[in-house]
N, C-alpha and C positions, 0 to 999 in steps of 0.2 A: 380546728378542725381539717381546713385544707391542705396541711401537710399531711396529715395522716391518708387523705384520700389520695396522693401522689406518692405513697410509700411504695407501691409497687415499682414504682422508675426510679426510686431514689435510693432503694436498699439493696444492698448486693444478698441473694438469697443462700450464698455460701456462708457467710458470717452474720447474716441477718442484720449486720450496721449499716449505716450511711455509706455510699460508693466513695471510696478513696483511689485516686489515680483510675478512674473508671475506663474499662478495657472491653471492647467489645468482639464477638467472635463473629468474624465475616460469614461464616457458613450458614448460621441460623440466627443472628443478630442481638443474641442475648448479652448482658452486658453484667461485668464482675467487678470487685476491686482486683487492680492486678496482680497484688501480692496472693489474693484468695486464688483467681484462675491457673496461675503460673504453679503455684504449689498442688492445686489440684490435679493438672495435667503432667505433672513430673511423677505422679505416686500413682495413676488410674491408667491402666491397661486393659481393651484399646482406648485412645481417648475419643470421650464423648463429651457432647455440652452436659454440666451436670442437673440443667433444668429440662431441657426439650429430649435428651440424650439420643441426639442426632452424632454420627461418627465425624470427627474433625478430619481434616486434610491438614494436619500440621506441618507437613512436608514444603509447604504450598507457602510463598513468600505475602507477607500479610495477611494470615489467618487471625492473627490478633491486633486489634487498631486500638489506640488510646482514642478515646470521646471527649475531648475539651470542650465541647459545647454543654453534654449533660453534666460534666464536672463543673464546670461553670454554674450550673444551674442547682446543682447540689449544693455548691459553697453560698449562693444566693439566697436559699431558700431554707437552709440550717443555719441559724445564728451562731458563730462562734467555732463553726467545724474548720474551716481554712485555719483560724489562729491556734487552735487544739492541734491541728495536724504539723502546721510549721513548729511549734513549740517542740510535739513530740519527736521530730525529726532532727531538731536542734540538741535535745537532749541525748538522743541516741550517738548523734556525732560526738559530741561531747565524752560520752562512754568510751566511745570507740577510739578516740584520738588521745584520751589519757595517758597510753603505753608508748605515745608516739614521741619523740622529740620536737620541740617548739618549732624547729624550722621545715619539718615535714608537716605539720598539721594545717587545717584550712584556715587560709588567712583572710582577716576581717581588717578594712580600711576604715582609719578614723583619722578625721580633720580638726586641727587644735589650733587655737588661738586664745591668746592673752583678752582677757575680760574687757570690749570697751575697745579692742585694735582689730586691727584688719589682716594682717600678715597670719597667714595659716601655715600649718606643718602639716604634713601628709605621713603619717606610717601606714606599714601593713604589718600587724600582729597576728598570730597565732589565737584561736577562740579562746584557749585557755588562760592566756595571760591577762593579767588583772589592772585594775588602774593604779595599785602601787607600782606596778611596772613601768607606767604610764609617766606618774610622776618621777619615778626615778630617772626616766630618759630627760626630763624635761630638768630635774636638777641639775646633771650632768652639763646638757646645754647650757644652761645659766650659770655654771661654776658657782651655786651654791655653797655656802661653809656651811659646817654640819648645823648651823641653828637655823639654816634654812628650811622651808617649808613649800609645797608646791599643793595645793588642792583643787580638784579637777571636778566640772561642774556639766551638768546634761541640763541646758535651759537654765533653771532657777535653782535646781536642786545639786547639792555638793554631794559626791559619788565617793562613797567607803573604798579606803584600798584593797579590802578583801573581793571586791565584786570582780569578776570575771568578764570578758569582751562577751561573752555566751550569754551572759545575764543581762547585757544592753541590748543584745538582738531580739531576747527573747522580749525583753519590754518594749522595743520599737515593736515587734511582733503583736502584741496586744492592741498596743495602740492603734494600729493600721487593721485590725483582724487580718492579719498574716499577708497582707499586700504590700507591704516595704519590698523595694527593690534592694537585693541585699549584695548589691553590685555598689549603691549608694555608698559614699561615707559617712560614719555617724559622726554628728559634729558636735565638739566637746570646747568647753574653754578651760580657762587656768587661770587661778592668781597666787604668785608668787609672795611670799611672807617671811618675816625675819623673827624668830622666837624671840632672840636677846634685845633687839632694838625695837620689837612690840611692847617688851618689857620695861626697856629704859622710857621709851615716851610715857609709859602709863606710870612710872613712878615718879618722871617729871611734871607729870599734869596733876599727880594727888598733892 
């Protein structure tokens, strides 16, 4: 009930959804989603506020201003909205970058360390790079034989080779309700194993 009472200040009148990138018109102080009001002003002439009809002086600097205080309030009052929006933007970025060479895509920093060890390796990889790419790098670094394998872990969970770094970003997004700092590296650990050695030990033990 309390949220419904606040809907008149939390909801964009153009899309009828909760405000995203809340943007205020300085001429009349009405607020809309940034994408909604920019799209509206690009298609409607003369430029008027869609809520009150006041003509807008778009030629003046600062006629549109981001309202961070209101946006923070929206995120605080609407559970999961921030995480959902960050998730959506990650999906959009990943789709956009699928056609780009890896070296041109948005980088993600990861911090690798052996399980139980202290030494860290920092890598900067594209979002569409996979855990398999990370394992391959470690195989090369440690000069493993053809039977050598590297398992990558996040906390205590072994990650499948097909997972992309974008999936890890989404996971961190869900865990922190979208408030994670994407500049912080993703901490991963790894374990090196040799299938032939393990099979030989198992045979001796039996």
